[in-house]
C-alpha positions as CSV (number, residue, x, y, z in Angstrom):
1,M,-246.2,-45.5,170.1
2,T,-247.3,-46.9,166.8
3,D,-246.7,-50.5,165.8
4,T,-244.2,-49.3,163.2
5,A,-242.3,-47.2,165.7
6,A,-242.1,-50.1,168.1
7,T,-240.4,-52.3,165.5
8,R,-238.1,-49.6,163.9
9,P,-234.5,-50.0,165.2
10,Y,-232.1,-47.5,166.7
11,G,-228.6,-47.1,165.4
12,V,-225.7,-45.0,164.2
13,L,-225.4,-43.3,160.9
14,G,-222.0,-42.9,159.3
15,R,-220.1,-43.6,156.1
16,V,-217.6,-46.3,157.4
17,L,-218.5,-47.9,160.7
18,G,-215.9,-50.4,161.9
19,H,-215.8,-52.2,165.3
20,S,-217.7,-50.2,167.8
21,Y,-218.5,-50.5,171.5
22,T,-221.7,-48.6,171.0
23,P,-224.1,-51.6,170.4
24,T,-222.9,-53.1,173.7
25,I,-223.5,-49.9,175.5
26,Y,-227.1,-49.4,174.2
27,K,-227.9,-53.0,174.9
28,E,-226.6,-52.7,178.5
29,L,-228.2,-49.3,179.2
30,A,-231.6,-49.8,177.8
31,G,-231.9,-53.2,176.1
32,L,-232.0,-51.5,172.7
33,E,-230.8,-53.4,169.6
34,Y,-228.5,-51.1,167.8
35,V,-227.9,-51.1,164.0
36,R,-225.1,-49.7,161.9
37,F,-226.4,-47.6,159.1
38,E,-223.5,-47.2,156.7
39,R,-224.5,-44.8,153.9
40,E,-222.7,-43.1,151.1
41,P,-223.3,-39.3,150.7
42,E,-225.6,-39.9,147.8
43,D,-227.8,-42.1,149.9
44,L,-228.1,-39.6,152.8
45,E,-231.3,-38.0,151.6
46,A,-233.2,-41.3,151.1
47,F,-232.1,-42.4,154.6
48,M,-233.1,-39.2,156.3
49,T,-236.5,-39.0,154.5
50,G,-237.3,-42.7,154.9
51,N,-238.9,-44.4,157.9
52,E,-236.6,-47.4,158.4
53,W,-235.3,-46.1,161.8
54,E,-236.8,-44.7,165.0
55,G,-233.7,-42.8,166.2
56,T,-230.1,-42.6,165.3
57,N,-226.7,-41.3,166.4
58,V,-224.7,-39.5,163.8
59,T,-221.0,-39.7,163.3
60,I,-218.6,-38.3,160.8
61,P,-219.0,-37.2,158.1
62,Y,-222.7,-36.4,158.6
63,K,-223.0,-34.4,161.8
64,R,-223.6,-31.2,159.9
65,A,-225.0,-32.7,156.6
66,V,-228.1,-34.1,158.3
67,M,-229.2,-30.7,159.7
68,E,-231.0,-29.7,156.5
69,Y,-233.3,-32.6,156.9
70,L,-234.3,-31.9,160.5
71,D,-237.5,-30.1,161.5
72,E,-236.1,-28.7,164.8
73,L,-232.9,-28.5,166.8
74,S,-232.3,-28.5,170.5
75,P,-230.8,-25.1,171.7
76,L,-227.5,-26.9,172.4
77,A,-227.3,-28.4,168.9
78,E,-228.1,-25.1,167.4
79,R,-225.4,-23.4,169.4
80,M,-222.8,-26.1,168.6
81,G,-223.7,-26.2,164.9
82,N,-223.7,-30.0,164.6
83,V,-225.9,-33.0,165.6
84,N,-225.0,-36.4,166.9
85,T,-228.5,-37.6,167.9
86,I,-231.7,-37.6,166.0
87,T,-235.1,-38.5,167.5
88,R,-238.3,-39.2,165.6
89,L,-241.0,-37.3,167.4
90,P,-244.5,-38.7,167.9
91,D,-245.8,-36.6,165.0
92,G,-243.1,-37.9,162.7
93,R,-240.9,-34.8,162.7
94,L,-237.2,-35.1,163.3
95,R,-235.4,-33.4,166.1
96,G,-231.6,-33.0,166.3
97,D,-229.6,-32.8,169.5
98,N,-226.0,-33.1,170.6
99,T,-225.2,-35.4,173.6
100,D,-221.4,-35.1,173.2
101,Y,-221.5,-32.0,175.4
102,F,-223.0,-34.0,178.3
103,G,-220.5,-36.8,177.7
104,F,-217.5,-34.5,178.0
105,Q,-219.0,-32.7,180.9
106,C,-219.2,-36.0,182.7
107,L,-215.4,-36.5,182.1
108,V,-214.6,-33.2,183.7
109,E,-216.9,-33.8,186.6
110,E,-215.5,-37.3,187.2
111,L,-211.9,-36.1,187.1
112,G,-212.8,-33.7,189.8
113,V,-210.6,-30.8,188.8
114,E,-212.0,-27.3,189.5
115,V,-211.4,-25.4,186.2
116,A,-213.2,-22.1,186.8
117,G,-210.7,-19.2,186.3
118,K,-207.9,-21.6,185.4
119,K,-206.0,-22.4,182.2
120,A,-207.1,-25.4,180.2
121,L,-205.0,-26.6,177.2
122,V,-207.1,-28.2,174.5
123,L,-205.1,-30.3,172.0
124,G,-206.9,-30.4,168.6
125,A,-209.3,-27.6,169.7
126,T,-210.5,-26.9,166.2
127,G,-211.8,-30.4,165.5
128,G,-215.3,-31.7,166.3
129,A,-214.4,-33.1,169.7
130,G,-212.1,-30.2,170.4
131,T,-214.8,-27.6,169.8
132,T,-217.2,-29.5,172.1
133,A,-214.5,-29.7,174.9
134,S,-213.7,-26.0,174.5
135,M,-217.4,-25.1,174.8
136,V,-217.9,-27.2,177.9
137,L,-214.7,-25.8,179.6
138,G,-215.6,-22.3,178.6
139,D,-219.1,-22.7,180.1
140,L,-217.4,-24.0,183.3
141,G,-215.4,-20.8,183.5
142,A,-212.0,-22.1,182.3
143,I,-209.6,-20.1,180.3
144,V,-209.3,-22.2,177.2
145,V,-206.1,-22.3,175.3
146,P,-206.2,-24.1,171.9
147,V,-203.2,-26.1,171.0
148,G,-202.4,-27.4,167.5
149,R,-199.6,-27.9,165.0
150,T,-200.0,-24.4,163.6
151,S,-201.5,-22.6,166.6
152,E,-199.8,-19.9,168.5
153,V,-199.5,-22.4,171.3
154,N,-198.2,-25.6,169.5
155,Y,-196.5,-28.8,170.4
156,S,-193.0,-27.3,170.2
157,N,-193.7,-24.5,172.8
158,I,-196.5,-26.0,174.9
159,A,-194.1,-26.3,177.9
160,Q,-194.3,-22.5,178.2
161,Q,-197.8,-23.0,179.5
162,S,-196.4,-24.0,182.9
163,D,-199.4,-22.5,184.7
164,A,-202.0,-24.7,183.0
165,T,-204.3,-26.6,185.4
166,L,-205.8,-29.1,182.8
167,L,-204.7,-30.7,179.6
168,V,-207.2,-32.2,177.3
169,N,-206.3,-34.4,174.2
170,C,-209.0,-34.2,171.5
171,T,-206.7,-35.6,168.8
172,P,-206.5,-39.3,167.7
173,A,-202.8,-39.4,168.7
174,G,-202.3,-42.5,170.8
175,M,-205.4,-44.3,169.5
176,F,-205.1,-48.0,168.6
177,P,-203.0,-49.2,166.8
178,H,-200.7,-46.2,167.3
179,C,-200.2,-46.8,171.0
180,P,-198.7,-45.9,173.3
181,D,-197.9,-42.8,171.2
182,A,-198.8,-39.3,172.5
183,P,-199.3,-35.9,170.9
184,C,-196.8,-34.3,173.3
185,T,-195.1,-34.7,176.6
186,L,-196.2,-33.2,179.9
187,E,-192.6,-32.0,180.6
188,G,-192.6,-28.5,182.0
189,L,-196.4,-28.5,182.7
190,D,-195.7,-28.5,186.4
191,A,-199.1,-27.0,187.6
192,L,-201.2,-29.7,185.9
193,E,-203.9,-31.0,188.2
194,G,-205.5,-33.3,185.7
195,V,-205.3,-34.8,182.2
196,I,-208.2,-35.9,180.0
197,D,-207.7,-38.0,176.9
198,I,-210.9,-38.6,174.8
199,V,-209.2,-41.6,173.2
200,Y,-210.8,-44.8,174.7
201,N,-208.8,-47.5,173.1
202,P,-206.4,-48.4,174.7
203,A,-207.6,-48.0,178.2
204,R,-204.6,-46.0,179.1
205,T,-203.0,-43.9,176.4
206,G,-199.4,-42.8,176.3
207,L,-200.5,-39.4,177.7
208,M,-202.3,-41.1,180.5
209,L,-199.4,-43.3,181.3
210,E,-197.1,-40.3,181.6
211,A,-199.7,-38.6,183.8
212,E,-199.7,-41.6,186.1
213,R,-195.9,-41.6,186.3
214,R,-196.0,-38.0,187.3
215,G,-198.8,-38.5,189.9
216,I,-201.3,-36.4,187.9
217,P,-205.0,-37.6,188.0
218,C,-206.2,-38.6,184.5
219,I,-209.2,-40.1,182.7
220,G,-209.8,-41.7,179.3
221,G,-212.6,-41.2,176.9
222,L,-214.7,-44.3,177.5
223,L,-216.9,-42.5,180.0
224,M,-217.7,-39.8,177.5
225,L,-218.8,-42.5,175.0
226,V,-221.1,-44.2,177.5
227,A,-222.5,-40.9,179.0
228,Q,-223.4,-39.4,175.6
229,A,-225.1,-42.7,174.7
230,A,-227.0,-42.6,178.0
231,Q,-228.3,-39.1,177.2
232,A,-229.3,-40.3,173.7
233,V,-231.2,-43.1,175.3
234,E,-233.0,-40.5,177.4
235,R,-233.9,-38.6,174.2
236,Y,-235.2,-41.8,172.6
237,T,-237.1,-43.3,175.5
238,G,-237.6,-40.5,178.0
239,Q,-235.9,-42.6,180.7
240,A,-232.8,-41.0,182.4
241,T,-229.9,-43.2,183.3
242,P,-228.5,-42.5,186.8
243,R,-224.9,-41.4,186.9
244,K,-224.0,-44.5,189.0
245,R,-225.2,-46.7,186.3
246,I,-223.2,-44.8,183.6
247,L,-220.1,-45.2,185.7
248,D,-220.8,-48.9,186.3
249,V,-221.3,-49.7,182.6
250,T,-218.1,-47.7,181.8
251,E,-216.0,-49.7,184.2
252,R,-217.3,-53.1,183.3
253,L,-217.0,-52.4,179.5
254,S,-213.4,-51.2,180.1
255,R,-212.6,-54.5,181.9
256,R,-214.1,-56.5,179.1
257,E,-212.0,-54.8,176.5
258,Q,-208.7,-55.0,178.5
259,N,-206.5,-58.0,178.2
260,I,-205.8,-60.3,181.1
261,A,-202.0,-60.5,181.3
262,L,-200.3,-63.2,183.3
263,I,-196.8,-62.6,184.8
264,G,-194.8,-64.7,187.2
265,M,-191.7,-66.9,187.6
266,P,-190.6,-69.2,184.8
267,G,-192.5,-72.5,185.2
268,S,-195.3,-71.0,187.3
269,G,-197.9,-72.2,184.9
270,K,-198.8,-69.0,183.0
271,T,-199.4,-70.8,179.7
272,R,-201.7,-73.5,181.1
273,V,-203.6,-71.1,183.3
274,G,-203.9,-68.7,180.4
275,E,-205.4,-71.6,178.3
276,Q,-207.9,-72.4,181.0
277,I,-208.9,-68.7,181.3
278,A,-209.5,-68.5,177.6
279,Q,-211.7,-71.6,177.7
280,L,-213.7,-70.2,180.6
281,T,-214.2,-66.7,179.1
282,G,-214.2,-67.3,175.3
283,R,-211.2,-64.9,174.9
284,E,-208.3,-65.6,172.6
285,H,-205.2,-66.8,174.3
286,I,-201.7,-65.8,173.2
287,D,-198.5,-67.2,174.7
288,L,-195.8,-64.6,174.2
289,D,-193.0,-67.2,174.0
290,R,-194.9,-69.1,171.3
291,A,-195.5,-65.9,169.4
292,L,-191.9,-65.1,169.7
293,E,-190.8,-68.5,168.4
294,E,-192.9,-67.9,165.2
295,R,-191.2,-64.5,164.7
296,L,-187.7,-65.9,165.4
297,G,-188.1,-69.2,163.5
298,M,-186.6,-71.2,166.3
299,P,-187.3,-72.1,170.0
300,C,-186.8,-69.3,172.5
301,A,-184.2,-71.4,174.4
302,D,-182.2,-72.0,171.2
303,F,-182.2,-68.2,170.4
304,I,-181.0,-67.3,173.9
305,V,-178.2,-69.9,173.6
306,E,-177.1,-68.7,170.1
307,R,-177.7,-64.9,170.3
308,G,-177.7,-64.2,174.0
309,E,-180.3,-62.9,176.5
310,A,-180.0,-59.2,175.6
311,A,-180.9,-59.9,171.9
312,F,-183.8,-62.1,173.1
313,R,-185.1,-59.4,175.4
314,E,-185.2,-56.9,172.5
315,Q,-187.2,-59.3,170.4
316,E,-189.5,-60.0,173.3
317,T,-190.3,-56.3,173.8
318,A,-191.0,-55.9,170.0
319,A,-193.4,-58.8,170.1
320,L,-195.0,-57.5,173.3
321,A,-195.5,-54.1,171.7
322,D,-197.4,-55.6,168.8
323,I,-199.6,-58.0,170.9
324,S,-200.3,-56.0,174.1
325,K,-202.0,-53.1,172.3
326,R,-204.8,-55.5,171.2
327,S,-208.0,-55.9,173.3
328,G,-209.8,-58.8,175.0
329,L,-206.9,-61.2,175.0
330,V,-205.5,-63.6,177.6
331,L,-201.8,-63.0,177.4
332,S,-199.3,-65.4,179.0
333,T,-195.9,-63.6,179.2
334,G,-192.4,-65.0,179.6
335,G,-190.9,-65.1,183.1
336,G,-188.3,-62.4,182.2
337,V,-190.7,-59.9,180.7
338,V,-190.3,-57.8,183.9
339,T,-186.6,-57.4,183.4
340,R,-187.1,-54.5,181.1
341,D,-188.8,-51.3,182.4
342,E,-190.2,-50.4,179.0
343,N,-192.3,-53.6,179.0
344,Y,-194.5,-52.3,181.9
345,P,-196.3,-49.5,180.0
346,L,-196.8,-51.9,177.1
347,L,-198.7,-54.2,179.4
348,H,-200.3,-51.6,181.6
349,Q,-201.8,-49.6,178.7
350,N,-204.5,-52.1,178.0
351,S,-204.3,-55.0,180.5
352,Q,-205.3,-56.1,183.9
353,I,-202.0,-57.7,185.1
354,A,-202.1,-60.8,187.3
355,M,-199.1,-62.4,189.0
356,L,-199.2,-66.2,189.4
357,N,-197.5,-66.9,192.8
358,R,-196.2,-70.4,192.9
359,K,-193.9,-72.0,195.5
360,L,-190.3,-72.0,194.2
361,D,-189.9,-75.7,194.8
362,E,-192.9,-76.4,192.5
363,L,-191.5,-74.4,189.5
364,A,-190.8,-76.3,186.3
365,H,-187.1,-76.1,185.1
366,K,-187.0,-78.1,181.9
367,G,-186.0,-76.2,178.7
368,R,-185.2,-72.9,180.6
369,P,-181.6,-71.9,179.9
370,I,-181.7,-68.7,182.1
371,T,-183.1,-70.7,185.0
372,A,-180.4,-73.3,184.5
373,R,-177.7,-70.6,184.3
374,D,-178.8,-68.5,187.3
375,G,-180.8,-70.8,189.5
376,I,-184.3,-70.4,190.8
377,D,-183.3,-68.6,194.0
378,K,-181.3,-65.9,192.3
379,L,-184.0,-65.3,189.7
380,A,-186.6,-65.1,192.4
381,K,-184.6,-62.5,194.4
382,Q,-184.2,-60.4,191.2
383,R,-187.7,-60.7,189.8
384,M,-190.2,-61.2,192.6
385,P,-190.2,-57.6,193.7
386,R,-190.9,-56.5,190.1
387,Y,-193.7,-59.1,189.6
388,R,-195.4,-57.7,192.7
389,A,-194.9,-54.1,191.7
390,W,-196.3,-54.7,188.2
391,A,-199.3,-56.8,189.3
392,D,-202.8,-55.5,189.8
393,Y,-203.7,-58.8,191.3
394,I,-201.6,-61.6,192.9
395,I,-203.1,-65.1,192.7
396,D,-201.6,-68.0,194.7
397,S,-201.4,-71.2,192.5
398,R,-204.0,-73.9,193.3
399,D,-203.7,-77.6,192.8
400,C,-204.2,-77.4,189.1
401,A,-204.3,-74.9,186.2
402,A,-208.1,-74.9,186.0
403,N,-208.6,-74.1,189.7
404,T,-206.0,-71.3,189.5
405,A,-207.7,-69.9,186.4
406,Q,-211.0,-69.9,188.3
407,A,-209.5,-68.3,191.3
408,L,-208.2,-65.5,189.2
409,L,-211.5,-64.9,187.5
410,D,-213.2,-64.9,190.9
411,T,-210.8,-62.2,192.0
412,L,-211.1,-59.9,188.9
413,P,-213.9,-57.3,189.1
414,S,-217.0,-58.1,187.0
415,A,-216.9,-57.3,183.3
416,L,-219.7,-57.0,180.6
């Protein structure tokens, strides 16, 4: 490797590149610093013929446009007709490849559904991701059925495909901030053995949440993102990343991006513990009741007294819907958040949910009109089963908020 090659960065080429997980992925996989190359179409030629980069991923709108500047293509990139990875060869020539194929193949393999000879519905099959998914599934022997708004099989008649084994969403429907929306329902698709959604933010899309409720195995798109990056690293460096390592980075990145949501009885210390977790992790802390008070223009207790609990719960759900779709937060919820079934998917879509389990005789009562009205014992009988059912983790309260926060962090699996 020449001195120049050793100092040239790797990165991603696109027109508008917002927040991306990709720099973290490359740093974690191979210690590579990863640069965003934002270029307008008129600047593409200068970028491609210059020598400021050693290798680059390519995203929209340039996956086809870069091909005229390449000296050679991998057989797969030639077959797919687009490029997402460019490597600068030792002699300076540029080689185009496509690692999205490998990324999607990893999703199918990890889901574990046998697709050979079986029907696979691909939503958004004519788009870039959809054509990749269709090619992989076809190569695995699946009978690929494209689904789109104007396709023969569309969202209004998709339920007629009741013998489909696999459903794959390759549209952006359900992606942040439009979550937990879904492009369709799984109603009538009674033979489904698996659901793949290539959307990776939130961690669990609306489609995946429905699959979970129906007991259908499902997987989101983050593994595809990490796997395609791992193969790109191999193209750049010649070093293959073991599948176990790809899965580990995927899981830890997912946990980093998900919120830590605290539930539990009123007065169990969710706010103070949340503040301590935020201090320990550097995450932003949001207290749902405080956020509600800003929206309502009055204390929550006053709103409940003036308007009633039902009106308050509607406002609480609306605030939760706005906040819980975000990433990387510590979210302290109100004690009654579990009283509405619709709040669970809002939390579950992008959070690790932890219940703070505090002895009833230690709960704070002041300024809590519902506790004053119903009493602690009655509330506990109503809510404790729901707290336990919603929680991914249950943490017994310690002698102070700081120690409870540390106990929770010690319990959570590691994150990036």
